[in-house]
C-alpha positions as CSV (number, residue, x, y, z in Angstrom):
1,X,122.1,94.9,96.1
2,X,118.5,95.7,96.2
3,X,117.3,97.2,92.8
4,X,113.7,98.8,92.7
5,X,112.3,98.9,89.2
6,X,109.7,101.6,88.9
7,X,107.3,101.5,86.3
8,X,105.1,104.6,85.2
9,X,101.4,104.7,84.5
10,X,99.5,105.1,81.5
11,X,100.5,108.0,79.3
12,X,103.3,108.8,81.6
13,X,107.2,108.2,81.6
14,X,110.3,107.6,83.6
15,X,109.8,111.6,84.6
16,X,107.1,110.5,86.9
17,X,109.6,109.1,89.1
18,X,112.1,111.6,89.1
19,X,111.8,112.9,92.8
20,X,111.5,109.2,94.2
21,X,114.9,108.4,92.8
22,X,117.4,110.0,94.6
23,X,115.4,109.5,97.6
24,X,115.7,106.0,97.1
25,X,119.3,106.1,96.2
26,X,120.3,107.9,99.1
27,X,119.2,104.6,101.1
28,X,121.9,102.9,98.9
29,X,119.5,101.2,96.6
30,X,120.0,100.7,92.8
31,X,117.0,102.2,90.8
32,X,115.8,101.6,87.1
33,X,112.8,103.8,85.6
34,X,112.3,102.0,82.2
35,X,110.3,103.9,80.1
36,X,107.1,101.5,78.5
37,X,106.5,101.7,74.8
38,X,103.2,103.7,75.6
39,X,103.0,105.7,72.0
40,X,103.8,102.4,70.0
41,X,100.4,100.9,68.5
42,X,101.7,97.8,67.8
43,X,103.2,97.1,71.6
44,X,100.9,95.5,73.8
45,X,101.0,94.2,77.4
46,X,103.6,91.5,76.1
47,X,105.7,93.9,74.5
48,X,105.4,96.3,77.6
49,X,106.8,93.2,79.8
50,X,109.6,92.8,77.4
51,X,110.7,96.5,77.7
52,X,111.1,95.8,81.6
53,X,112.5,92.3,81.3
54,X,115.4,93.6,78.9
55,X,115.9,96.6,81.0
56,X,116.4,94.6,84.2
57,X,118.9,92.0,82.5
58,X,120.8,89.8,84.8
59,X,120.1,92.0,88.0
60,X,118.5,90.1,90.9
61,X,117.3,91.4,94.3
62,X,114.6,93.3,92.6
63,X,111.8,95.3,94.1
64,X,109.2,96.0,91.2
65,X,107.0,99.2,92.0
66,X,104.1,99.5,89.4
67,X,101.7,102.9,89.2
68,X,98.5,102.5,88.1
69,X,97.9,101.1,85.0
70,X,101.6,99.4,85.6
71,X,99.8,96.7,87.3
72,X,98.8,94.9,84.4
73,X,102.4,94.7,83.5
74,X,104.5,94.2,86.6
75,X,102.9,90.5,87.4
76,X,104.0,89.4,83.6
77,X,107.4,90.5,84.6
78,X,107.4,88.3,87.6
79,X,106.7,85.3,85.7
80,X,109.9,86.0,83.6
81,X,112.7,87.5,86.2
82,X,113.2,86.2,90.0
83,X,111.3,89.4,91.8
84,X,111.4,89.4,95.6
85,X,108.7,91.7,96.2
86,X,105.8,93.6,94.1
87,X,104.2,96.6,95.3
88,X,101.0,98.2,93.4
89,X,100.9,102.4,93.9
90,X,97.4,103.2,93.2
91,X,97.2,100.2,90.9
92,X,94.5,98.8,88.5
93,X,94.3,95.1,90.0
94,X,93.9,92.8,86.8
95,X,91.8,89.8,87.1
96,X,92.7,86.7,84.7
97,X,91.3,87.5,81.2
98,X,90.2,90.9,81.7
99,X,91.6,94.1,79.5
100,X,92.7,97.0,80.6
101,X,89.9,98.5,78.9
102,X,87.3,96.0,80.5
103,X,88.9,96.8,84.1
104,X,86.9,100.3,84.6
105,X,83.3,98.7,84.0
106,X,84.1,95.5,85.5
107,X,85.5,96.8,88.7
108,X,83.0,99.8,89.0
109,X,85.2,102.4,88.8
110,X,83.3,105.3,87.2
111,X,80.4,104.8,89.7
112,X,83.1,105.1,92.4
113,X,84.7,108.4,90.9
114,X,81.3,110.1,90.4
115,X,80.1,109.4,93.9
116,X,83.2,110.6,95.3
117,X,83.6,113.5,93.7
118,X,79.8,114.1,94.2
119,X,80.7,113.7,98.1
120,X,83.4,116.4,97.8
121,X,81.4,118.8,95.4
122,X,83.2,118.8,92.3
123,X,81.8,118.5,88.8
124,X,80.8,115.1,87.5
125,X,79.5,116.3,84.2
126,X,81.8,117.0,81.2
127,X,85.3,116.4,80.5
128,X,87.4,116.0,83.7
129,X,89.7,119.0,84.9
130,X,93.2,117.2,84.7
131,X,94.4,119.5,87.7
132,X,91.7,118.8,89.9
133,X,91.6,114.9,89.0
134,X,95.4,114.2,89.2
135,X,97.4,117.2,90.4
136,X,95.3,118.9,93.1
137,X,98.1,117.8,95.8
138,X,100.9,118.1,93.4
139,X,103.3,121.1,94.1
140,X,102.7,124.1,91.8
141,X,106.5,124.0,90.5
142,X,106.2,120.3,90.0
143,X,102.9,120.7,88.3
144,X,104.2,123.1,85.9
145,X,107.2,121.3,85.0
146,X,104.5,118.3,84.2
147,X,102.6,120.4,81.9
148,X,105.5,122.1,80.2
149,X,106.7,118.3,79.4
150,X,103.3,117.5,78.3
151,X,101.4,114.3,78.6
152,X,102.4,111.0,76.5
153,X,100.6,109.4,74.1
154,X,99.0,106.7,75.2
155,X,97.9,103.9,72.3
156,X,95.0,102.2,72.9
157,X,96.3,98.6,72.1
158,X,97.3,97.0,75.7
159,X,93.5,98.4,76.7
160,X,92.4,95.8,74.1
161,X,94.2,92.7,75.3
162,X,93.2,90.2,77.8
163,X,95.6,90.0,80.9
164,X,97.4,86.4,80.3
165,X,97.8,85.0,83.5
166,X,95.4,82.7,85.2
167,X,96.2,83.5,88.6
168,X,98.6,86.1,90.6
169,X,102.1,85.2,90.6
170,X,103.9,83.7,93.6
171,X,105.5,87.0,94.7
172,X,104.8,88.8,98.2
173,X,102.8,91.5,96.9
174,X,101.7,94.8,98.9
175,X,99.2,97.6,97.6
176,X,99.6,101.0,98.7
177,X,96.6,103.3,98.0
178,X,96.4,106.8,98.5
179,X,93.6,108.2,100.6
180,X,93.0,111.2,98.5
181,X,92.9,109.6,95.2
182,X,90.1,111.2,93.2
183,X,90.4,108.6,90.1
184,X,90.5,105.6,92.3
185,X,89.2,106.3,95.7
186,X,89.9,104.6,98.9
187,X,86.8,102.7,99.4
188,X,86.8,101.4,95.9
189,X,90.5,100.2,96.1
190,X,90.1,98.8,99.4
191,X,87.0,96.5,97.9
192,X,88.8,95.5,94.7
193,X,92.2,94.6,96.6
194,X,90.5,92.4,99.1
195,X,88.3,90.8,96.3
196,X,91.3,90.4,93.7
197,X,94.6,89.8,96.0
198,X,92.8,89.0,98.9
199,X,94.8,91.5,101.1
200,X,94.5,94.6,103.0
201,X,96.0,97.5,101.3
202,X,98.4,100.1,103.1
203,X,97.5,103.4,102.8
204,X,98.7,106.7,102.7
205,X,97.8,110.7,102.3
206,X,97.5,112.0,99.1
207,X,96.0,111.6,95.3
208,X,96.7,109.7,92.3
209,X,100.4,110.8,91.8
210,X,102.4,110.4,95.0
211,X,105.8,110.0,93.2
212,X,105.2,113.6,92.2
213,X,103.4,115.1,95.1
214,X,104.8,112.9,98.1
215,X,108.3,111.6,96.8
216,X,109.9,111.5,100.3
217,X,107.0,109.8,102.2
218,X,106.7,107.1,99.2
219,X,110.6,106.6,99.2
220,X,110.1,106.0,103.0
221,X,107.2,103.2,102.6
222,X,109.1,101.4,99.8
223,X,112.1,101.6,102.2
224,X,110.1,99.7,104.8
225,X,108.7,97.2,102.7
226,X,112.1,96.1,101.7
227,X,113.4,96.2,105.2
228,X,110.3,93.9,106.3
229,X,111.1,91.3,103.3
């Protein structure tokens, strides 16, 4: 039996995937949504990977799906358990010895985000508007629930730690970018994925949070990846 293991991004938890889980289960898949220890200042990338490996246990037939910052954790898991397929969704693709904190400047993300905002006529100064940046395409009721739950505290510890792998794991990998992502613009992601993974990313409409905004389409994409593996 195939089990999808869904990892949330920074400052998030398993709720992020709550609209995708029933869609995948309707296809007959098992689904795990482990919460990463994002609020624990003693937990770094190794402890994030430990949490996922413990949740997987003895399961096989694994498809590991990593949202955003979880792209730093997922390859570490692939080194320890038999993963059939790794899928990065709007991911922060790491390079050897690079910390998540250094990733932003190393990839040129701040400039890409600013230039995208300028093209779209959005503000580039001051604190970012979270609705405008992350939730612009999320349905109003889902957005309201997210704000009622509140953002999880994200420790800075994993952002300070170098990504320990010397090369990408030998696991089939797909990258799904979101064309309307305002945090990681599409042109930026196309370049980073080409440079770091040597592959052409797949694309879907929508912003940085597709599991909230477009759960059915995202599940369809994940199902298609699995059936083509």
